[in-house]
C-alpha positions as CSV (number, residue, x, y, z in Angstrom):
1,M,-6.7,-25.7,-0.1
2,A,-5.5,-25.2,-3.7
3,E,-8.1,-24.5,-6.3
4,P,-8.8,-27.5,-8.6
5,R,-7.2,-27.2,-12.1
6,A,-8.5,-28.2,-15.5
7,Y,-6.2,-30.4,-17.5
8,L,-7.0,-29.8,-21.2
9,D,-3.7,-31.0,-22.8
10,Y,-4.4,-34.7,-23.6
11,N,-2.6,-34.4,-27.0
12,A,0.6,-33.7,-25.1
13,S,0.0,-36.6,-22.7
14,A,-3.1,-38.2,-21.4
15,P,-3.4,-38.7,-17.7
16,L,-2.1,-42.1,-16.5
17,L,-5.0,-44.5,-16.3
18,P,-5.5,-46.4,-13.0
19,A,-5.4,-49.7,-14.8
20,A,-2.1,-48.8,-16.5
21,R,-0.6,-47.6,-13.2
22,A,-1.6,-50.9,-11.6
23,A,0.0,-52.9,-14.4
24,V,3.2,-50.9,-14.1
25,V,3.5,-51.5,-10.4
26,A,2.7,-55.2,-10.7
27,A,5.4,-55.7,-13.3
28,L,8.2,-53.8,-11.5
29,D,9.5,-56.9,-9.7
30,A,9.3,-59.2,-12.7
31,A,12.4,-61.0,-13.9
32,N,14.3,-60.6,-17.2
33,P,11.8,-61.7,-19.9
34,S,14.6,-63.3,-21.9
35,S,15.5,-65.7,-19.1
36,V,14.3,-69.3,-19.6
37,H,13.5,-70.1,-16.0
38,A,9.9,-69.9,-14.6
39,E,10.3,-66.3,-13.5
40,G,11.6,-65.3,-16.9
41,R,8.8,-67.1,-18.6
42,A,6.2,-65.3,-16.4
43,A,7.8,-61.9,-17.4
44,R,7.7,-62.9,-21.0
45,R,3.9,-63.6,-20.7
46,L,3.4,-60.1,-19.5
47,I,5.0,-58.7,-22.6
48,E,3.1,-61.0,-24.9
49,D,-0.2,-60.2,-23.2
50,A,0.6,-56.5,-23.8
51,R,1.5,-57.2,-27.4
52,R,-1.9,-58.8,-28.0
53,D,-3.7,-55.9,-26.3
54,V,-1.8,-53.3,-28.4
55,A,-2.5,-55.3,-31.6
56,A,-6.2,-55.6,-30.7
57,L,-6.5,-51.8,-30.5
58,V,-5.7,-51.5,-34.2
59,N,-6.9,-55.0,-35.3
60,A,-3.4,-56.2,-36.2
61,K,-1.5,-59.5,-35.6
62,P,0.3,-59.6,-32.3
63,D,3.5,-60.8,-33.8
64,H,3.6,-57.7,-36.0
65,V,4.0,-55.4,-33.0
66,V,7.5,-54.3,-32.1
67,F,7.9,-52.3,-28.8
68,T,10.2,-49.3,-28.7
69,S,11.1,-46.6,-26.2
70,G,8.5,-44.3,-27.7
71,A,7.0,-42.9,-31.0
72,T,10.2,-41.0,-31.8
73,E,12.3,-44.1,-31.8
74,A,9.7,-45.9,-33.8
75,A,9.7,-43.1,-36.4
76,I,13.5,-43.0,-36.7
77,T,13.6,-46.8,-37.0
78,L,11.1,-46.8,-39.9
79,L,12.5,-43.7,-41.6
80,S,15.5,-45.5,-43.0
81,P,16.8,-46.0,-46.5
82,D,18.0,-49.5,-45.5
83,W,15.5,-52.3,-45.3
84,R,15.4,-56.0,-45.7
85,M,12.9,-58.4,-47.3
86,G,13.8,-61.7,-45.7
87,R,17.6,-61.9,-46.3
88,A,17.6,-59.6,-49.3
89,A,18.5,-55.9,-49.0
90,L,15.8,-53.4,-50.0
91,R,16.5,-49.8,-50.7
92,M,14.2,-46.9,-50.0
93,A,15.5,-44.2,-52.3
94,R,13.5,-41.1,-51.1
95,L,11.3,-40.1,-48.2
96,Y,8.1,-38.1,-48.8
97,V,6.5,-36.3,-45.8
98,S,3.9,-33.5,-45.5
99,K,5.0,-30.1,-44.3
100,A,2.7,-30.3,-41.4
101,E,4.1,-33.5,-39.8
102,H,5.4,-33.9,-36.3
103,P,9.1,-33.0,-36.2
104,C,10.1,-36.7,-35.7
105,L,8.8,-37.4,-39.2
106,L,9.5,-33.9,-40.7
107,N,13.2,-34.2,-39.9
108,G,13.5,-37.4,-41.9
109,G,14.9,-39.9,-39.5
110,R,17.9,-41.7,-41.1
111,F,17.5,-40.0,-44.5
112,T,19.9,-37.3,-45.5
113,P,18.3,-33.9,-46.2
114,E,18.7,-34.1,-50.0
115,K,16.7,-37.4,-50.0
116,I,13.6,-35.9,-48.3
117,S,10.7,-34.3,-50.2
118,R,8.1,-32.3,-48.3
119,I,4.6,-32.2,-49.7
120,G,2.3,-29.2,-49.1
121,V,-1.1,-29.2,-47.4
122,T,-4.3,-27.2,-48.0
123,S,-5.4,-24.3,-46.0
124,D,-7.5,-26.8,-44.0
125,G,-4.4,-28.9,-43.2
126,I,-5.2,-31.8,-45.6
127,V,-2.2,-33.3,-47.5
128,D,-2.2,-32.0,-51.1
129,L,-3.1,-35.3,-52.8
130,G,-2.4,-34.0,-56.3
131,A,1.1,-32.8,-55.2
132,L,1.7,-36.2,-53.6
133,A,0.7,-38.1,-56.7
134,L,2.8,-35.9,-58.9
135,A,5.8,-36.3,-56.7
136,L,5.5,-40.0,-56.6
137,A,4.9,-40.2,-60.4
138,S,8.4,-38.6,-60.9
139,H,10.1,-40.8,-58.4
140,D,13.2,-42.6,-59.7
141,K,12.2,-46.3,-59.2
142,A,15.6,-47.4,-60.5
143,A,17.2,-45.9,-57.4
144,G,14.8,-47.7,-55.0
145,L,11.3,-47.5,-53.5
146,P,9.5,-44.4,-52.4
147,L,8.8,-44.3,-48.6
148,I,5.9,-42.1,-47.5
149,A,5.2,-41.0,-43.9
150,I,2.0,-39.2,-43.1
151,H,0.2,-38.6,-39.8
152,A,-3.3,-40.0,-39.4
153,A,-4.3,-36.9,-37.4
154,N,-2.4,-33.7,-36.8
155,N,-1.2,-33.2,-33.2
156,E,-2.0,-29.5,-33.3
157,T,-5.1,-29.0,-35.3
158,G,-6.6,-32.5,-34.9
159,V,-7.2,-32.6,-38.7
160,I,-7.7,-36.2,-39.9
161,Q,-6.0,-37.2,-43.1
162,P,-7.7,-39.2,-45.9
163,I,-5.4,-42.2,-45.3
164,G,-7.5,-44.4,-47.6
165,E,-6.9,-42.1,-50.6
166,I,-3.3,-41.5,-49.6
167,A,-2.8,-45.3,-49.4
168,A,-4.3,-45.8,-52.9
169,I,-1.9,-43.2,-54.3
170,V,1.1,-44.8,-52.6
171,K,0.2,-48.3,-53.7
172,A,-0.3,-47.1,-57.3
173,A,3.3,-45.7,-57.2
174,G,4.7,-48.9,-55.7
175,G,5.6,-47.2,-52.4
176,V,5.6,-48.0,-48.7
177,L,3.3,-46.1,-46.4
178,I,4.1,-45.3,-42.8
179,V,1.2,-43.7,-40.8
180,D,1.9,-41.8,-37.6
181,A,-1.1,-42.9,-35.6
182,V,0.0,-41.4,-32.3
183,Q,-2.8,-38.9,-31.9
184,A,-5.4,-41.0,-33.8
185,T,-5.1,-44.2,-31.7
186,G,-7.9,-44.6,-29.3
187,R,-9.7,-41.5,-30.7
188,F,-11.2,-43.2,-33.8
189,P,-11.1,-46.9,-34.9
190,I,-8.1,-48.0,-36.9
191,D,-8.2,-51.4,-38.6
192,M,-4.9,-52.9,-39.9
193,S,-6.8,-55.9,-41.4
194,V,-8.0,-53.7,-44.3
195,P,-5.8,-51.7,-46.7
196,Y,-4.7,-48.8,-44.5
197,A,-1.0,-48.5,-43.9
198,D,2.1,-50.7,-44.2
199,Y,3.3,-49.5,-40.8
200,L,1.8,-47.6,-37.8
201,I,3.6,-45.6,-35.1
202,L,2.0,-45.7,-31.7
203,S,2.7,-44.1,-28.4
204,S,1.6,-45.3,-24.9
205,H,1.3,-42.0,-23.0
206,K,-1.1,-40.5,-25.6
207,I,-3.7,-43.1,-24.6
208,G,-3.2,-43.0,-20.8
209,G,-0.3,-45.4,-20.6
210,P,3.2,-44.7,-19.1
211,K,5.7,-42.5,-20.9
212,G,8.8,-44.1,-22.5
213,V,7.2,-46.8,-24.6
214,G,5.8,-47.0,-28.0
215,A,5.4,-49.4,-30.9
216,I,5.8,-50.1,-34.5
217,V,2.8,-52.1,-35.9
218,A,3.4,-53.8,-39.3
219,A,0.7,-54.9,-41.7
220,S,2.8,-57.9,-42.6
221,D,6.2,-59.4,-41.7
222,L,7.6,-59.4,-45.2
223,M,10.0,-56.6,-44.7
224,M,11.4,-54.4,-41.9
225,P,14.0,-51.6,-41.7
226,A,17.6,-52.2,-40.5
227,P,17.4,-52.0,-36.7
228,L,18.1,-48.6,-35.1
229,V,19.0,-50.4,-31.8
230,A,20.9,-53.6,-32.3
231,G,21.6,-55.9,-29.4
232,G,20.7,-59.3,-28.0
233,G,18.0,-60.1,-30.6
234,Q,14.9,-58.9,-28.6
235,E,11.8,-58.1,-30.5
236,K,12.8,-60.6,-33.2
237,G,15.9,-58.7,-33.8
238,H,14.1,-55.5,-34.7
239,R,14.8,-53.7,-31.5
240,G,17.7,-54.9,-29.2
241,G,18.0,-54.4,-25.5
242,T,16.1,-55.8,-22.5
243,E,12.5,-54.8,-22.8
244,N,11.0,-52.0,-20.6
245,L,8.7,-54.6,-19.0
246,A,6.8,-52.4,-16.6
247,S,6.0,-49.7,-19.2
248,I,5.1,-52.3,-21.8
249,A,2.7,-53.9,-19.3
250,G,1.2,-50.4,-18.7
251,F,0.9,-49.8,-22.4
252,G,-1.1,-53.0,-22.8
253,A,-3.5,-52.1,-20.0
254,A,-4.0,-48.6,-21.6
255,A,-4.6,-50.2,-24.9
256,R,-7.4,-52.4,-23.4
257,E,-9.0,-49.3,-21.9
258,A,-8.7,-47.3,-25.1
259,L,-10.4,-50.0,-27.1
260,T,-13.4,-49.9,-24.8
261,A,-13.4,-46.1,-24.7
262,L,-13.9,-45.8,-28.4
263,G,-17.6,-46.2,-27.7
264,G,-17.6,-42.9,-25.8
265,I,-16.1,-40.7,-28.5
266,E,-19.3,-38.8,-29.2
267,A,-19.5,-37.6,-25.6
268,V,-16.0,-36.2,-25.9
269,R,-17.0,-34.5,-29.1
270,E,-20.0,-32.8,-27.4
271,R,-17.6,-31.5,-24.7
272,R,-15.2,-30.2,-27.4
273,D,-18.1,-28.5,-29.2
274,A,-19.1,-26.8,-26.0
275,I,-15.6,-25.4,-25.7
276,E,-15.7,-24.2,-29.2
277,A,-19.0,-22.5,-28.6
278,I,-17.4,-20.7,-25.6
279,V,-14.5,-19.5,-27.9
280,T,-17.0,-18.2,-30.5
281,E,-19.1,-16.5,-27.9
282,L,-16.3,-14.8,-26.0
283,V,-14.0,-14.1,-28.9
284,P,-16.2,-13.8,-32.0
285,D,-13.2,-13.0,-34.3
286,A,-11.2,-16.1,-33.1
287,E,-10.2,-18.5,-35.8
288,I,-10.6,-22.2,-35.2
289,F,-8.2,-24.0,-37.6
290,G,-9.4,-27.1,-39.5
291,K,-13.0,-26.6,-38.6
292,R,-14.3,-27.1,-42.1
293,V,-12.8,-30.7,-42.4
294,E,-12.9,-33.8,-40.3
295,R,-11.0,-33.5,-37.0
296,L,-10.3,-35.5,-33.9
297,A,-13.3,-35.3,-31.6
298,N,-11.1,-34.0,-28.7
299,T,-9.1,-31.2,-30.3
300,T,-9.6,-27.5,-30.8
301,F,-6.8,-25.3,-32.2
302,F,-7.7,-21.6,-32.2
303,A,-6.1,-18.2,-32.4
304,I,-7.1,-14.9,-30.7
305,P,-6.3,-12.1,-33.1
306,G,-3.8,-9.6,-31.6
307,T,-2.9,-11.9,-28.7
308,K,0.2,-14.0,-28.7
309,A,-0.4,-17.7,-28.0
310,E,2.3,-17.9,-25.3
311,T,0.8,-14.9,-23.5
312,A,-2.7,-16.4,-23.5
313,Q,-1.2,-19.8,-22.4
314,I,0.4,-18.2,-19.4
315,A,-2.9,-16.5,-18.5
316,F,-4.8,-19.8,-18.8
317,D,-2.2,-21.5,-16.6
318,L,-2.5,-18.8,-13.9
319,A,-6.3,-19.2,-14.0
320,G,-5.9,-23.0,-13.4
321,V,-6.2,-24.3,-17.0
322,A,-3.5,-26.4,-18.6
323,L,-3.5,-26.2,-22.4
324,S,-0.8,-25.8,-25.0
325,A,0.4,-23.2,-27.4
326,G,0.8,-25.7,-30.3
327,S,2.8,-28.9,-29.9
328,A,4.5,-30.0,-26.7
329,C,7.3,-31.7,-28.6
330,S,10.1,-29.1,-28.2
331,S,11.1,-29.5,-24.5
332,G,8.9,-26.6,-23.3
333,K,10.0,-24.2,-26.1
334,I,7.2,-22.0,-27.6
335,G,7.6,-20.7,-31.1
336,P,5.8,-20.2,-34.4
337,S,3.7,-23.1,-35.5
338,H,5.2,-24.9,-38.6
339,V,1.7,-26.4,-39.0
340,L,0.0,-23.0,-39.4
341,K,2.8,-22.0,-41.8
342,A,2.2,-25.1,-43.9
343,M,-1.5,-24.3,-44.0
344,G,-0.7,-20.8,-45.3
345,H,-1.7,-18.9,-42.1
346,D,0.2,-16.3,-40.2
347,E,2.1,-18.4,-37.7
348,D,3.8,-15.6,-35.8
349,S,1.2,-15.2,-33.1
350,G,0.6,-18.9,-32.9
351,A,-2.5,-20.6,-31.6
352,L,-3.9,-22.4,-28.5
353,R,-4.6,-26.1,-28.5
354,V,-7.3,-27.5,-26.2
355,S,-7.3,-31.3,-26.2
356,I,-9.6,-33.3,-23.9
357,G,-10.6,-36.8,-23.0
358,A,-13.2,-39.0,-21.4
359,A,-12.4,-37.7,-18.0
360,T,-12.9,-34.0,-18.9
361,T,-15.8,-32.7,-16.8
362,A,-18.3,-29.9,-17.1
363,E,-16.4,-28.2,-14.3
364,D,-13.3,-28.2,-16.5
365,V,-15.2,-26.6,-19.3
366,E,-16.5,-23.9,-16.9
367,R,-13.0,-23.2,-15.7
368,F,-12.0,-22.7,-19.3
369,R,-14.9,-20.3,-19.8
370,K,-13.9,-18.2,-16.8
371,A,-10.2,-18.1,-17.9
372,L,-11.1,-17.1,-21.5
373,A,-13.5,-14.5,-20.2
374,G,-10.7,-12.8,-18.3
375,I,-8.4,-12.9,-21.3
376,A,-11.2,-11.5,-23.6
377,A,-11.9,-8.7,-21.1
378,R,-8.2,-7.7,-20.9
379,R,-8.0,-7.7,-24.7
380,A,-11.1,-5.5,-25.0
381,A,-9.6,-3.1,-22.5
382,R,-6.3,-2.9,-24.4
383,E,-8.2,-2.2,-27.6
384,R,-10.2,0.6,-26.0
385,A,-7.1,2.2,-24.7
386,A,-5.3,2.0,-28.0
């Protein structure tokens, strides 16, 4: 019988929740939700139920939720120079992103490279608020509005951004704020009913729903970007094409579960702290990035000096522990971390990301300990032989 494995890579994709799986299966035989007959209306109800559940997770209005094929599509839809306010055209003249963003924001979506400004971050991974304010103060308002896109929490380090302060800077500059809440959703409360962001980007599979579905959540319905996918008018014309009904239903079920699970965040934090204590015990010179600032309760990003992250990742995998060497957004490719580079650290060796969830057990933590002990022992042997 195969040895049990420890899955510690929730930031890449959380395990599919039973409720989400059940919702997907139940919706597979549903009719086209755009059809007007009884079967079509029943399918439409599944979508609108999911829309309400996703909205409730971030305390938004259901009719401000637009379903997409995932967070990347949501980002590229929003990162556009061309918007509309009602029937009037609205121009976003420049995009401002931090240097530590996920590639789907960092690459600028539908903006051309010369229209993208990248803002630095501190050594702890916090957006440089002074630099952001200065950049927005020099923005050419005659050319159009500034569009700002910032993650709520970094996918590698788990560092949480001061979105309230960022929002105040953006509003003072007359800008529009997009918040990538992919890693934050379900890991700390987000409330769209108070000043937070103009738009959120969400992803189903990060909260235990199926892959292939995400959402844009707007604070109001006053303006939206030109559609990336035009078609038959689905999603109020914001995203054409027949909806991915089964995945949307699963997303809704996962959102319901995630809202309830917010009450268990401290238990996850205790498990994460136990993992960090093991790292400190077995590798005293390890560096845990972002530890001095507020981070997601489930995430640890650490480097073992003198050990390449991909080498350690393979060793963990062979020992039955699944974790990441940075982000899992590059089709399995492992390379230097642009996040560490943005923070001013040596990114060549990379770092290991442990990300956990409510289902992570004490046995998973113990398997991590045993795997890291083996890596530490081999490292010590190499140093003695050098």
